[in-house]
C-alpha positions in Angstrom: 0.0 0.0 0.0 2.8 2.4 0.9 4.6 1.6 -2.4 1.4 2.4 -4.4 1.0 5.8 -2.7 4.6 6.8 -3.4 4.2 5.7 -7.0 1.1 7.8 -7.4 2.9 10.9 -5.9 5.8 10.5 -8.4 3.4 10.2 -11.3 1.6 13.4 -10.2 4.9 15.3 -9.9 5.9 14.2 -13.4 2.6 15.3 -14.9 3.0 18.7 -13.2 6.5 19.2 -14.4 5.5 18.3 -18.0 2.6 20.7 -17.9 4.8 23.5 -16.5 7.2 24.3 -19.4 9.6 27.1 -18.4 10.0 28.2 -22.1 6.3 28.5 -22.7 4.9 32.0 -22.8 3.0 33.1 -19.8 -0.6 33.9 -20.5 -1.5 37.2 -19.1 -4.8 37.5 -17.4 -6.8 39.9 -19.5 -9.1 42.0 -17.4 -11.9 43.6 -19.2 -12.3 47.2 -18.0 -15.8 48.4 -17.8 -16.2 51.5 -19.8 -18.1 53.8 -17.6 -19.5 56.8 -19.4 -18.1 59.7 -17.6 -20.4 62.6 -17.9 -18.5 65.8 -18.0 -20.1 68.5 -16.1 -20.5 71.5 -18.3 -20.3 74.5 -16.1 -22.2 77.3 -17.7 -21.1 80.6 -16.4 -23.9 82.9 -15.9 -23.3 86.2 -17.7 -23.5 88.7 -15.0 -24.5 92.0 -16.5 -22.1 94.8 -15.9 -23.1 97.0 -13.0 -24.6 100.1 -14.2 -23.0 103.3 -13.0 -24.4 104.5 -9.8 -27.1 107.1 -10.5 -26.5 110.5 -9.2 -28.0 111.5 -6.0 -31.4 113.3 -6.1 -29.8 116.5 -4.8 -27.2 116.5 -7.6 -29.9 115.8 -10.2 -32.0 118.7 -8.8 -29.0 121.0 -8.9 -28.3 120.1 -12.5 -32.0 120.6 -13.4 -31.9 124.0 -11.6 -28.8 125.0 -13.6 -30.5 124.0 -16.8 -33.7 125.8 -15.9 -31.8 129.0 -15.3 -30.1 128.7 -18.6 -33.4 128.1 -20.4 -35.0 130.9 -18.5 -32.3 133.3 -19.6 -32.9 132.3 -23.2 -36.7 132.7 -22.7 -36.2 136.3 -21.4 -34.0 137.1 -24.4 -36.5 135.6 -26.8 -39.4 137.5 -25.2 -37.5 140.8 -25.4 -36.6 140.3 -29.0 -40.2 139.3 -29.8 -41.6 142.5 -28.2 -39.1 144.6 -30.1 -40.2 143.0 -33.3 -43.8 143.7 -32.5 -43.1 147.3 -31.7 -41.2 147.8 -35.0 -44.0 146.2 -36.9 -46.6 148.4 -35.3 -44.6 151.5 -36.0 -44.4 150.5 -39.7 -48.2 150.0 -39.7 -48.7 153.4 -38.1 -46.6 155.1 -40.7 -48.7 153.5 -43.4 -51.9 154.4 -41.7 -50.9 158.0 -41.3 -49.8 158.2 -45.0 -53.2 156.7 -46.0 -55.0 159.2 -43.7 -53.2 162.1 -45.4 -54.3 160.8 -48.8 -57.9 160.5 -47.6 -57.8 164.0 -46.4 -56.7 165.2 -49.8 -59.5 163.2 -51.4 -62.0 164.8 -49.1 -60.7 168.3 -49.8 -61.0 167.5 -53.6 -64.5 166.2 -53.1 -65.5 169.3 -51.2 -64.0 171.6 -53.9 -65.9 169.7 -56.5 -69.1 170.0 -54.5 -68.7 173.8 -54.3 -68.3 173.9 -58.0 -71.1 171.5 -58.8 -74.0 171.0 -56.4 -74.9 167.6 -57.8 -76.0 164.4 -56.0 -72.9 162.6 -57.4 -70.6 165.3 -55.9 -72.5 165.0 -52.5 -72.1 161.2 -52.5 -68.4 161.6 -53.3 -67.9 163.9 -50.3 -69.8 161.5 -48.1 -67.7 158.5 -49.2 -64.5 160.5 -48.7 -65.7 161.5 -45.2 -66.4 157.9 -44.2 -63.1 156.7 -45.5 -61.3 159.4 -43.6 -63.1 158.5 -40.4 -62.1 154.8 -40.8 -58.5 155.8 -41.5 -58.4 158.0 -38.4 -59.8 155.1 -36.4 -57.0 152.8 -37.7 -54.4 155.4 -36.7 -55.9 155.7 -33.2 -56.0 152.0 -32.6 -52.5 151.5 -34.0 -51.2 154.2 -31.6 -52.9 152.4 -28.7 -51.3 149.2 -29.7 -47.9 150.9 -29.9 -48.3 152.1 -26.4 -49.2 148.6 -25.2 -46.3 147.2 -27.1 -43.9 149.7 -25.5 -45.2 148.8 -22.0 -44.7 145.1 -22.8 -41.2 145.7 -24.1 -40.4 147.7 -20.9 -41.7 144.9 -18.7 -39.7 142.3 -20.7 -36.5 144.4 -20.4 -37.0 144.9 -16.7 -37.6 141.2 -16.2 -34.5 140.3 -18.2 -32.4 142.8 -16.3 -33.7 141.5 -13.0 -32.9 137.9 -13.9 -29.5 138.9 -15.3 -28.7 140.6 -12.0 -29.8 137.5 -10.1 -27.6 135.3 -12.3 -24.6 137.5 -11.5 -25.3 137.4 -7.8 -25.6 133.6 -7.8 -22.4 133.3 -9.9 -20.5 135.6 -7.6 -21.7 133.8 -4.5 -20.7 130.4 -5.9 -17.3 131.6 -6.9 -16.7 133.3 -3.5 -18.0 130.3 -1.6 -15.7 128.0 -3.6 -12.7 130.2 -2.8 -13.6 130.2 0.8 -13.8 126.4 1.1 -10.5 125.9 -0.6 -8.6 128.2 1.9 -7.3 126.4 5.0 -8.7 127.7 8.1 -6.0 128.6 10.7 -6.3 127.2 14.2 -6.0 129.9 16.8 -4.9 128.5 20.1 -6.0 130.5 23.2 -3.7 130.3 26.2 -5.0 131.0 29.6 -3.2 133.6 31.7 -1.6 132.2 34.9 -2.7 133.8 38.1 0.2 135.7 39.7 1.2 134.8 43.3 1.4 138.5 44.4 -2.1 139.2 43.2 -3.7 142.0 45.2 -6.8 140.8 47.0 -10.1 142.6 46.3 -11.5 145.0 48.7 -14.1 142.6 49.9 -11.5 139.9 50.5 -9.0 142.2 52.3 -11.5 143.6 54.8 -12.2 141.4 57.8 -15.7 141.2 59.1 -15.8 141.8 62.9 -19.0 140.9 64.7 -19.8 143.1 67.7 -22.0 141.4 70.3 -25.0 143.4 71.3 -26.3 143.6 74.8 
Protein backbone atom coordinates (compact mmCIF):
# COMPACT_ATOMS: atom_id res chain seq x y z
CA UNK A 1 0.00 0.00 0.00
CA UNK A 2 2.81 2.39 0.87
CA UNK A 3 4.56 1.65 -2.42
CA UNK A 4 1.40 2.44 -4.39
CA UNK A 5 1.03 5.77 -2.66
CA UNK A 6 4.64 6.78 -3.39
CA UNK A 7 4.21 5.75 -7.03
CA UNK A 8 1.08 7.84 -7.38
CA UNK A 9 2.88 10.88 -5.91
CA UNK A 10 5.76 10.52 -8.39
CA UNK A 11 3.39 10.21 -11.34
CA UNK A 12 1.57 13.37 -10.20
CA UNK A 13 4.86 15.33 -9.91
CA UNK A 14 5.88 14.19 -13.41
CA UNK A 15 2.61 15.34 -14.86
CA UNK A 16 2.96 18.72 -13.18
CA UNK A 17 6.53 19.19 -14.40
CA UNK A 18 5.49 18.29 -17.96
CA UNK A 19 2.64 20.72 -17.94
CA UNK A 20 4.79 23.53 -16.54
CA UNK A 21 7.21 24.30 -19.39
CA UNK A 22 9.58 27.13 -18.42
CA UNK A 23 9.99 28.24 -22.05
CA UNK A 24 6.28 28.48 -22.69
CA UNK A 25 4.92 32.02 -22.76
CA UNK A 26 3.02 33.07 -19.75
CA UNK A 27 -0.56 33.89 -20.50
CA UNK A 28 -1.50 37.20 -19.05
CA UNK A 29 -4.78 37.52 -17.41
CA UNK A 30 -6.85 39.90 -19.46
CA UNK A 31 -9.11 41.97 -17.36
CA UNK A 32 -11.89 43.64 -19.18
CA UNK A 33 -12.27 47.18 -18.02
CA UNK A 34 -15.75 48.42 -17.83
CA UNK A 35 -16.22 51.51 -19.80
CA UNK A 36 -18.08 53.84 -17.62
CA UNK A 37 -19.52 56.78 -19.40
CA UNK A 38 -18.09 59.74 -17.59
CA UNK A 39 -20.43 62.60 -17.86
CA UNK A 40 -18.55 65.80 -18.01
CA UNK A 41 -20.10 68.54 -16.08
CA UNK A 42 -20.52 71.51 -18.31
CA UNK A 43 -20.25 74.54 -16.13
CA UNK A 44 -22.23 77.28 -17.73
CA UNK A 45 -21.09 80.57 -16.41
CA UNK A 46 -23.91 82.94 -15.91
CA UNK A 47 -23.30 86.16 -17.69
CA UNK A 48 -23.49 88.71 -14.99
CA UNK A 49 -24.50 92.03 -16.53
CA UNK A 50 -22.10 94.83 -15.92
CA UNK A 51 -23.10 96.95 -13.02
CA UNK A 52 -24.63 100.14 -14.17
CA UNK A 53 -23.04 103.32 -12.99
CA UNK A 54 -24.44 104.50 -9.76
CA UNK A 55 -27.10 107.07 -10.52
CA UNK A 56 -26.51 110.53 -9.21
CA UNK A 57 -28.04 111.51 -5.97
CA UNK A 58 -31.40 113.29 -6.09
CA UNK A 59 -29.79 116.48 -4.82
CA UNK A 60 -27.20 116.47 -7.61
CA UNK A 61 -29.91 115.81 -10.19
CA UNK A 62 -32.01 118.66 -8.84
CA UNK A 63 -29.00 120.98 -8.88
CA UNK A 64 -28.31 120.08 -12.51
CA UNK A 65 -31.97 120.61 -13.38
CA UNK A 66 -31.90 123.96 -11.58
CA UNK A 67 -28.85 125.04 -13.57
CA UNK A 68 -30.47 123.97 -16.84
CA UNK A 69 -33.67 125.77 -15.90
CA UNK A 70 -31.77 128.98 -15.26
CA UNK A 71 -30.07 128.73 -18.65
CA UNK A 72 -33.40 128.05 -20.38
CA UNK A 73 -35.04 130.89 -18.49
CA UNK A 74 -32.32 133.29 -19.59
CA UNK A 75 -32.92 132.26 -23.22
CA UNK A 76 -36.67 132.71 -22.73
CA UNK A 77 -36.18 136.26 -21.42
CA UNK A 78 -33.96 137.11 -24.37
CA UNK A 79 -36.48 135.64 -26.81
CA UNK A 80 -39.36 137.52 -25.18
CA UNK A 81 -37.51 140.83 -25.36
CA UNK A 82 -36.58 140.27 -29.00
CA UNK A 83 -40.19 139.34 -29.84
CA UNK A 84 -41.55 142.47 -28.18
CA UNK A 85 -39.06 144.61 -30.09
CA UNK A 86 -40.20 143.00 -33.35
CA UNK A 87 -43.85 143.67 -32.50
CA UNK A 88 -43.11 147.31 -31.71
CA UNK A 89 -41.19 147.77 -34.96
CA UNK A 90 -44.03 146.17 -36.90
CA UNK A 91 -46.63 148.42 -35.28
CA UNK A 92 -44.56 151.52 -36.00
CA UNK A 93 -44.42 150.53 -39.66
CA UNK A 94 -48.20 150.04 -39.67
CA UNK A 95 -48.68 153.44 -38.06
CA UNK A 96 -46.57 155.13 -40.70
CA UNK A 97 -48.65 153.50 -43.44
CA UNK A 98 -51.91 154.39 -41.69
CA UNK A 99 -50.85 158.04 -41.34
CA UNK A 100 -49.83 158.16 -45.00
CA UNK A 101 -53.21 156.72 -45.98
CA UNK A 102 -54.99 159.18 -43.70
CA UNK A 103 -53.23 162.10 -45.39
CA UNK A 104 -54.29 160.76 -48.76
CA UNK A 105 -57.91 160.47 -47.60
CA UNK A 106 -57.80 164.04 -46.37
CA UNK A 107 -56.66 165.19 -49.80
CA UNK A 108 -59.47 163.22 -51.44
CA UNK A 109 -62.00 164.75 -49.10
CA UNK A 110 -60.73 168.25 -49.84
CA UNK A 111 -60.96 167.51 -53.55
CA UNK A 112 -64.53 166.21 -53.13
CA UNK A 113 -65.52 169.35 -51.18
CA UNK A 114 -64.01 171.55 -53.85
CA UNK A 115 -65.92 169.67 -56.50
CA UNK A 116 -69.10 170.05 -54.47
CA UNK A 117 -68.68 173.81 -54.28
CA UNK A 118 -68.31 173.94 -58.01
CA UNK A 119 -71.13 171.51 -58.83
CA UNK A 120 -74.00 170.98 -56.43
CA UNK A 121 -74.90 167.57 -57.82
CA UNK A 122 -75.97 164.37 -56.03
CA UNK A 123 -72.87 162.59 -57.35
CA UNK A 124 -70.62 165.26 -55.86
CA UNK A 125 -72.46 164.97 -52.55
CA UNK A 126 -72.08 161.20 -52.55
CA UNK A 127 -68.41 161.61 -53.31
CA UNK A 128 -67.94 163.89 -50.31
CA UNK A 129 -69.84 161.47 -48.07
CA UNK A 130 -67.70 158.51 -49.17
CA UNK A 131 -64.49 160.50 -48.67
CA UNK A 132 -65.67 161.53 -45.21
CA UNK A 133 -66.42 157.91 -44.17
CA UNK A 134 -63.10 156.69 -45.50
CA UNK A 135 -61.27 159.41 -43.62
CA UNK A 136 -63.06 158.50 -40.38
CA UNK A 137 -62.09 154.83 -40.84
CA UNK A 138 -58.48 155.82 -41.53
CA UNK A 139 -58.38 158.00 -38.43
CA UNK A 140 -59.76 155.12 -36.37
CA UNK A 141 -57.01 152.82 -37.67
CA UNK A 142 -54.37 155.38 -36.72
CA UNK A 143 -55.88 155.74 -33.24
CA UNK A 144 -55.98 151.97 -32.64
CA UNK A 145 -52.47 151.51 -33.98
CA UNK A 146 -51.15 154.17 -31.62
CA UNK A 147 -52.88 152.44 -28.69
CA UNK A 148 -51.29 149.15 -29.71
CA UNK A 149 -47.92 150.85 -29.89
CA UNK A 150 -48.33 152.12 -26.35
CA UNK A 151 -49.20 148.62 -25.15
CA UNK A 152 -46.25 147.18 -27.07
CA UNK A 153 -43.90 149.72 -25.51
CA UNK A 154 -45.18 148.85 -22.04
CA UNK A 155 -44.74 145.12 -22.76
CA UNK A 156 -41.23 145.74 -24.07
CA UNK A 157 -40.38 147.71 -20.95
CA UNK A 158 -41.65 144.90 -18.72
CA UNK A 159 -39.71 142.31 -20.71
CA UNK A 160 -36.51 144.35 -20.43
CA UNK A 161 -37.01 144.87 -16.70
CA UNK A 162 -37.59 141.15 -16.16
CA UNK A 163 -34.53 140.28 -18.21
CA UNK A 164 -32.42 142.82 -16.33
CA UNK A 165 -33.67 141.52 -12.99
CA UNK A 166 -32.88 137.93 -13.92
CA UNK A 167 -29.47 138.89 -15.29
CA UNK A 168 -28.67 140.60 -11.98
CA UNK A 169 -29.82 137.52 -10.11
CA UNK A 170 -27.59 135.32 -12.26
CA UNK A 171 -24.60 137.54 -11.54
CA UNK A 172 -25.31 137.42 -7.81
CA UNK A 173 -25.59 133.63 -7.84
CA UNK A 174 -22.40 133.30 -9.87
CA UNK A 175 -20.50 135.65 -7.58
CA UNK A 176 -21.73 133.82 -4.50
CA UNK A 177 -20.75 130.42 -5.90
CA UNK A 178 -17.26 131.61 -6.86
CA UNK A 179 -16.66 133.29 -3.50
CA UNK A 180 -17.99 130.26 -1.65
CA UNK A 181 -15.71 127.96 -3.65
CA UNK A 182 -12.70 130.16 -2.85
CA UNK A 183 -13.65 130.21 0.83
CA UNK A 184 -13.84 126.44 1.06
CA UNK A 185 -10.45 125.95 -0.59
CA UNK A 186 -8.64 128.18 1.88
CA UNK A 187 -7.33 126.43 4.96
CA UNK A 188 -8.70 127.74 8.14
CA UNK A 189 -5.99 128.61 10.66
CA UNK A 190 -6.34 127.23 14.17
CA UNK A 191 -6.01 129.90 16.83
CA UNK A 192 -4.88 128.54 20.14
CA UNK A 193 -5.99 130.46 23.15
CA UNK A 194 -3.71 130.33 26.22
CA UNK A 195 -5.02 131.03 29.62
CA UNK A 196 -3.18 133.60 31.71
CA UNK A 197 -1.64 132.15 34.85
CA UNK A 198 -2.69 133.82 38.10
CA UNK A 199 0.20 135.73 39.71
CA UNK A 200 1.20 134.83 43.27
CA UNK A 201 1.37 138.48 44.36
CA UNK A 202 -2.12 139.20 43.19
CA UNK A 203 -3.73 141.98 45.20
CA UNK A 204 -6.84 140.82 46.99
CA UNK A 205 -10.05 142.58 46.31
CA UNK A 206 -11.48 145.05 48.71
CA UNK A 207 -14.11 142.59 49.86
CA UNK A 208 -11.51 139.87 50.53
CA UNK A 209 -9.02 142.19 52.30
CA UNK A 210 -11.49 143.57 54.76
CA UNK A 211 -12.18 141.40 57.82
CA UNK A 212 -15.69 141.24 59.11
CA UNK A 213 -15.82 141.79 62.90
CA UNK A 214 -19.01 140.92 64.67
CA UNK A 215 -19.77 143.12 67.70
CA UNK A 216 -21.97 141.41 70.28
CA UNK A 217 -25.04 143.44 71.26
CA UNK A 218 -26.32 143.59 74.81
